N, C-alpha and C positions, 0 to 999 in steps of 0.2 A: 560213195563216200560215207564214210561214217567215223564217228569218234568212240570215246570210250565208254564203257558200259552198255555197248550197244549189244542187242539181241534179235533174233529173226521172229517174225510174228510163227504162230503155228503153219498158217498155209505155206510158210516158207522152208519149214522144216525144223522150225523152233529153236537151233542151236544160237549157242551165246558166242558172238563173235572175241576172237581175243583183243586186246586193247592196242592200240595202233602205238608208235614209236614218237611219235609227233602228236600233233593235233587231229591228223585224219589219216585213214589207209582207203584204199580203193577194193572194192570187191563186187564180182559177179553173183548176183545171187537170181537163182532161178525158182520157179513155181509148177513147172514142168517140164516136159524133155524137150531140150533145146541144149543150145549152143552158143558160145558167145566169146568175146576178144578184147582184151583191155591192150591198149598200143600207145606208145609215144617214140616218136623218132627224138635224135639227139645227134650232136657232133661229138666223138670222142676228143678228148683234150689230146694232143701231143704227148704230153707225158702221162696222162692215163696207164696205169699198170692192170688193173681190175674194175667190175662191176659188183657190186654187193647188195643183196636185197633180200628180204622176208617175204615168206611165200607162207599161206595156211591153205588148206583144204578140208572138208565135211563132207564125208558121201554118205549120204541117207539111204545107199542103196540095201545096207547092213552086212556086207561082204566087201573084200578087196575090188580094187579097181578091175576091171574086167573087160572083156571082148566076146562076141558069139564067135569071131574067126582067130580062133587060137595059133599062135605062131606067126600070125600076118605080120607084115611091118606095119608099127604103128600109123604113119600115114594112110595107109590103105583102109583103114577103119573110118578114118575122115573125108574118105573122097565121096562127095555127091554125085552120084550118078555118071561115074566115070570120070569127072573133072580133078584136077588137081587142085582144088579148093577147099578148105574146111567147110564142111556141111554136116546136115543131121542124116545118117544113113537110116533108111526108113523100116529097113529089115535084120538092121544089128541092134545087140542089145551091148551097150557102151557106158562106160565112166572112165572117161579119160581127160587127161589132163596136160599141157607141156608149156614150158618157157622157151622162147629162143630168140635169138638177136638175127634181123632180116637185113637185108641190104634195104637200104631208105626207101628206094623206087620201086620195091615189092610190094603189091596187096598185102593188106594184112591177114586174108584169108588164105594165101599161096601157102602151098606146101612142095613148090618144087624146088629141086636141089640147087639149083643156082641161087636161088632167092634167099636160104637158109645159109646165114653165116655160121651160125654156131647154136647147137642147142645146150640149154643151161641145165635143162632136167625136165623129165618125163615120166608122166605113172607109166609102170611096166605091169601088164595087165600078170593079175595072181600073183606079184611081187610087193606092190607100193601098198603101204597098210591104207584102211578105209578113211583115217582119219590122220591128218598131222599130230594132234594134240596141241595145237598152239602153232606158233610161227616157227618155222625151219630156214634158219640163213644158207642163203645161195650163193656163191659166188664163181665168176669164169674172167679168163683172162681177156685184156682188151688190148694187148700190145699190139696184136696185127692188126688191129682197127684206126690205129691212131691215125686221127685226121680224117678221119672217114665219118659219114654220116650212117647212122644205124636205126633199125628200129626195134624197141623190145616190144616183145608181144609176149602175153600170156593169156592162152587160149583153153578152153574147156568144152566138154562136151558130154551131155548125159541123155540116157533115153531110157534109164531104168528107174530112179529116183533121185531126188535134190544133188547135186554136187557142186556147191558154195566154195568160191575160191577168191582168195584175197594177197594184195602185196601192200608192202610198206617199206621205208626204210632204204628207198633207192638210192644207192649214192656209186659214185666214181671214185676210186683210189689214186692216188697218185703216189 
């Protein structure tokens, strides 16, 4: 969690973080090859129309989001030792991030189809820009989840260089 005017120490990539909408924003900051998940469960109100949030990413690898397994479905890049969970592959060169709505009982690391209710955003290898250049606003319909309990997940994996990601201004719109 950070406030206005925050920047990272050189050992964490040295990037200046975009100012939060409110007093604070949440971010996952790495200092080496790693993966991480920010998540929160909530009940979708019966009158909810959409979920809106702001996301930023700073990819210090010097290139676009990438994977050594070209053409593979993104979840395949995240599978650790053949499992269906987010993990850090030992042989892959990966800079990848995603934002999902999971069913509430799903493990935060799950990549099982039955657990992912909706993918709000994901980096596309070779097409997603290395840096968001500040906050990017994302939104997703919540109509089919009204009354349900869901988990918002922001997940990131990097094996090449720092890939810092943050979220702010999460709101449910009626």
